[in-house]
ZAMARGU-4260 file (C-alpha; in steps of 0.2 Angstrom, whole numbers, plus 5000, padded with zeros to 4 digits):
<rodrens>
0) 5081/4942/5032 | 5097/4951/5032 | 5096/4973/5029 | 5105/4970/5013 | 5095/4958/5005
5) 5080/4971/5007 | 5081/4978/4990 | 5072/4959/4985 | 5059/4965/4991 | 5043/4964/4981
10) 5028/4972/4991 | 5033/4984/5007 | 5018/4982/5022 | 5013/4995/5035 | 5008/4988/5051
15) 4999/4994/5067 | 5009/4991/5078 | 5023/5003/5069 | 5035/4992/5060 | 5037/4989/5040
20) 5037/4976/5033 | 5047/4970/5017 | 5039/4955/5008 | 5047/4943/4994 | 5035/4935/4985
25) 5045/4920/4979 | 5051/4915/4996 | 5038/4916/5005 | 5049/4926/5017 | 5045/4944/5026
30) 5057/4955/5036 | 5052/4965/5050 | 5061/4986/5051 | 5059/4995/5064 | 5068/5017/5069
35) 5068/5012/5088 | 5071/4994/5088 | 5053/4990/5095 | 5036/4992/5091 | 5025/5004/5099
40) 5008/5006/5092 | 5008/5025/5096 | 5023/5023/5081 | 5010/5016/5070 | 5012/5015/5051
45) 4996/5027/5040 | 5004/5031/5024 | 5019/5025/5011 | 5023/5031/4993 | 5040/5030/4987
50) 5053/5045/4988 | 5062/5056/4974 | 5075/5041/4974 | 5058/5029/4964 | 5058/5014/4972
55) 5074/5014/4983 | 5064/5028/4996 | 5052/5027/5004 | 5042/5038/5015 | 5035/5032/5031
60) 5019/5040/5041 | 5018/5035/5057 | 5004/5040/5069 | 5014/5051/5081 | 5016/5066/5067
65) 5035/5058/5062 | 5038/5056/5045 | 5055/5045/5043 | 5065/5038/5026 | 5068/5023/5024
70) 5084/5015/5011 | 5076/5000/5002 | 5091/4994/4996 | 5102/4996/5012 | 5086/4991/5023
75) 5091/5006/5036 | 5081/5021/5042 | 5091/5036/5037 | 5082/5049/5043 | 5065/5055/5051
80) 5056/5073/5052 | 5042/5080/5062 | 5027/5085/5054 | 5015/5093/5067 | 5001/5102/5063
85) 4981/5097/5062 | 4973/5083/5070 | 4973/5065/5066 | 4983/5052/5054 | 4989/5055/5040
90) 4979/5051/5026 | 4991/5052/5014 | 5010/5058/5007 | 5018/5061/4994 | 5034/5073/4985
95) 5035/5082/4973 | 5053/5092/4968 | 5059/5089/4985 | 5046/5095/4997 | 5037/5084/5006
100) 5018/5086/5005 | 5008/5079/5018 | 4988/5076/5021 | 4978/5073/5040 | 4962/5072/5045
105) 4955/5087/5050 | 4962/5091/5035 | 4978/5102/5035 | 4987/5099/5021 | 5003/5108/5022
110) 5018/5108/5010 | 5038/5105/5018 | 5053/5113/5013 | 5065/5099/5011 | 5078/5109/5022
115) 5073/5109/5042 | 5083/5122/5047 | 5075/5133/5031 | 5057/5130/5037 | 5048/5147/5042
120) 5040/5145/5059 | 5024/5149/5055 | 5014/5144/5038 | 5011/5152/5026 | 4991/5151/5027
125) 4980/5157/5014 | 4959/5160/5020 | 4948/5158/5003 | 4944/5170/4993 | 4952/5179/4977
130) 4972/5176/4980 | 4972/5197/4967 | 4960/5203/4983 | 4975/5198/4996 | 4989/5203/4985
135) 4997/5187/4988 | 4994/5180/4969 | 5013/5184/4965 | 5021/5181/4984 | 5012/5163/4985
140) 5024/5158/4968 | 5038/5165/4977 | 5036/5157/4993 | 5033/5138/4986 | 5051/5140/4974
145) 5062/5147/4991 | 5054/5132/4999 | 5043/5140/5013 | 5030/5129/5020 | 5012/5130/5011
150) 4996/5123/5023 | 4981/5123/5015 | 4964/5120/5022 | 4954/5105/5013 | 4942/5102/5023
155) 4936/5090/5042 | 4936/5070/5039 | 4949/5067/5027 | 4949/5051/5021 | 4960/5052/5008
160) 4975/5064/4999 | 4980/5055/4980 | 4995/5062/4971 | 4993/5064/4950 | 5010/5053/4946
165) 5007/5062/4929 | 5008/5082/4937 | 5015/5079/4956 | 5010/5096/4961 | 4990/5093/4957
170) 4983/5083/4975 | 4966/5078/4976 | 4958/5075/4996 | 4941/5071/4998 | 4934/5060/5015
175) 4915/5064/5024 | 4906/5075/5019 | 4919/5082/5011 | 4918/5082/4994 | 4930/5079/4980
180) 4946/5092/4977 | 4957/5096/4967 | 4971/5106/4972 | 4985/5114/4962 | 4999/5118/4975
185) 5009/5131/4961 | 4992/5140/4957 | 4981/5146/4969 | 4975/5144/4987 | 4957/5140/4978
190) 4954/5121/4972 | 4953/5120/4953 | 4941/5107/4953 | 4928/5106/4969 | 4916/5090/4962
195) 4896/5097/4967 | 4885/5083/4975 | 4876/5070/4967 | 4855/5074/4964 | 4841/5071/4978
200) 4836/5053/4980 | 4820/5046/4972 | 4812/5055/4993 | 4820/5070/4987 | 4831/5067/5002
205) 4851/5075/5001 | 4865/5058/4995 | 4878/5061/5009 | 4894/5063/5004 | 4909/5048/5009
210) 4923/5047/4997 | 4937/5033/5003 | 4949/5033/4992 | 4954/5042/4974 | 4964/5039/4957
215) 4968/5048/4942 | 4963/5042/4927 | 4982/5040/4913 | 4983/5052/4900 | 4968/5062/4907
220) 4960/5072/4917 | 4946/5062/4923 | 4945/5054/4940 | 4937/5042/4950 | 4930/5038/4969
225) 4927/5024/4981 | 4913/5031/4995 | 4909/5023/5010 | 4891/5019/5003 | 4898/5008/4991
230) 4896/5018/4974 | 4913/5020/4962 | 4908/5039/4954 | 4920/5044/4938 | 4925/5065/4937
235) 4929/5076/4924 | 4935/5092/4929 | 4937/5097/4908 | 4915/5094/4908 | 4905/5110/4910
240) 4895/5100/4924 | 4905/5096/4942 | 4893/5082/4948 | 4900/5062/4939 | 4899/5059/4923
245) 4898/5041/4926 | 4891/5030/4944 | 4890/5012/4948 | 4887/5002/4965 | 4894/4986/4968
250) 4887/4976/4982 | 4878/4984/4999 | 4893/4985/5012 | 4907/5000/5012 | 4921/5002/4998
255) 4937/5006/5006 | 4953/5005/4994 | 4953/5005/4976 | 4966/5004/4961 | 4967/5006/4944
260) 4972/4991/4929 | 4989/4991/4920 | 4976/4996/4907 | 4967/5009/4916 | 4952/5006/4912
265) 4944/4999/4924 | 4945/4998/4942 | 4949/4987/4958 | 4937/4988/4973 | 4937/4978/4992
270) 4927/4984/5003 | 4924/4981/5024 | 4921/4960/5019 | 4935/4957/5013 | 4925/4957/4994
275) 4937/4963/4981 | 4929/4964/4960 | 4934/4973/4946 | 4922/4989/4939 | 4926/4995/4918
280) 4927/5015/4919 | 4920/5015/4901 | 4903/5007/4906 | 4902/5003/4925 | 4899/4983/4923
285) 4905/4972/4933 | 4919/4963/4925 | 4921/4946/4939 | 4928/4947/4956 | 4943/4940/4968
290) 4941/4929/4982 | 4951/4922/4996 | 4952/4939/5011 | 4941/4935/5026 | 4947/4956/5035
295) 4940/4972/5028 | 4951/4979/5015 | 4967/4991/5019 | 4975/4994/5005 | 4974/4989/4985
300) 4990/4991/4973 | 4989/4985/4956 | 5005/4982/4946 | 5009/4994/4933 | 5013/4980/4919
305) 5010/4962/4926 | 4991/4958/4927 | 4994/4957/4950 | 4986/4962/4962 | 4993/4966/4980
310) 4980/4966/4992 | 4980/4969/5013 | 4965/4966/5026 | 4964/4968/5044 | 4964/4944/5041
315) 4986/4949/5042 | 4987/4943/5028 | 4995/4950/5014 | 4988/4940/4996 | 4992/4943/4979
320) 4981/4939/4964 | 4984/4937/4946 | 4968/4950/4938 | 4965/4942/4922 | 4963/4926/4915
325) 4964/4913/4923 | 4959/4926/4938 | 4966/4917/4957 | 4977/4920/4972 | 4995/4918/4967
330) 5006/4921/4983 | 4999/4923/5004 | 5008/4928/5018 | 5004/4926/5034 | 5012/4943/5043
335) 5007/4942/5061 | 4999/4961/5061 | 4986/4972/5057 | 4990/4978/5040 | 4985/4997/5035
340) 4996/4998/5019 | 5004/4993/5006 | 5018/4997/4992 | 5022/4986/4976 | 5039/4983/4967
345) 5035/4990/4949 | 5050/4980/4941 | 5048/4966/4930 | 5061/4956/4933 | 5053/4947/4949
350) 5062/4931/4944 | 5080/4936/4937 | 5084/4948/4953 | 5081/4932/4963 | 5095/4923/4956
355) 5108/4933/4966 | 5102/4926/4982 | 5099/4912/4978 | 5116/4905/4976 | 5120/4911/4992
360) 5125/4900/5003 | 5112/4892/5015 | 5108/4903/5030 | 5113/4899/5047 | 5096/4893/5052
365) 5095/4883/5039 | 5114/4875/5044 | 5110/4873/5063 | 5093/4864/5058 | 5102/4852/5051
370) 5118/4850/5062 | 5103/4846/5078 | 5094/4834/5063 | 5113/4826/5062 | 5115/4822/5080
375) 5099/4819/5085 | 5100/4802/5073 | 5117/4801/5080 | 5110/4799/5096 | 5096/4785/5091
380) 5110/4777/5085 | 5123/4776/5102 | 5107/4772/5109 | 5098/4757/5100 | 5115/4750/5095
385) 5106/4735/5089 | 5091/4741/5078 | 5104/4744/5061 | 5107/4723/5064 | 5089/4716/5070
390) 5082/4727/5050 | 5097/4719/5042 | 5091/4703/5049 | 5071/4704/5045 | 5076/4711/5029
395) 5086/4694/5024 | 5072/4683/5032 | 5060/4692/5020 | 5071/4689/5006 | 5072/4672/5009
400) 5054/4668/5011 | 5051/4678/4996 | 5066/4669/4986 | 5061/4660/4969 | 5055/4640/4971
405) 5057/4639/4990 | 5040/4633/4996 | 5032/4637/5009 | 5031/4625/5024
</rodrens>
């Protein structure tokens, strides 16, 4: 697929070999895009998010600490930025007011200014404590507006950082033995909400914490998380209690990914055994399951308006399921590499968008294939010139034998 046809792709997938793949579901075709021209595991894609230009720009977070800007309209990489600090790979990417937000495994969350030359050499780091006691309240707000680099320590073992779509300056973090926290990047160096662990179990033992994925519920302050101990929990920062207001469990294997359904009343979760299930957030009950995956689920995303779910797993296959009756598999594309993350296009007119490329002339590969078969047929006729005559003689003899009124000898 040519770079000019990149805008017709429905799903963008990041791989362990550092390749960004654009997939056209209607044609079952995938195109590879790399910044260096060669796949490298050191540049494995670990995080993807849409840029400030909507679905025309993609921010690609790589394992080498680079964040690359990809133009989805032209199919080209148009710049990159090195984001050092902390240890581990990116666990979340976001953009707010032209500023890049990154978070890595070790718990370092940073806000980078939009211009490399304007970045201060040392990060503006704020220790925990009262902002008035340190006298940094006004300085924090002014520093953020001037484009200074901001650094927050969100705790080690981060598994996910998620931006609130309704309030882009608000993010949530969580991980292994790192409880859910909500941060306001314009307000304070302390989290605006810090979840409290559930009560001890029936043996009076502490319940371990392992937040794997986070989602903000639309038109609400509530958040939902899935854990490595097969739990789905709903938190309400407006509630007096900091513990979950609803908890449900699914299966017996760690949950690895989660996405909201278009209505926002349920979530779809995936686990390490490739199982997908829809959980109702109002009653905490199981609504249904989806089949077809053969490896650990790495990423899930529902279409904002259509009943479609895109998923990728370690079996190297991108799948798109229909999540409303009738449930089932709509598309399946094998992508050759292990898949880490994905972005699903939110446009509605998928079929209409395909009219332009379908009307274009055949690709050079199809033309070469047709010419090859034509040359083989011509060569076969030259090698056996009497085959055509013998076949016609056999057909004439057969018609003569089957002529009406004729008797067999």
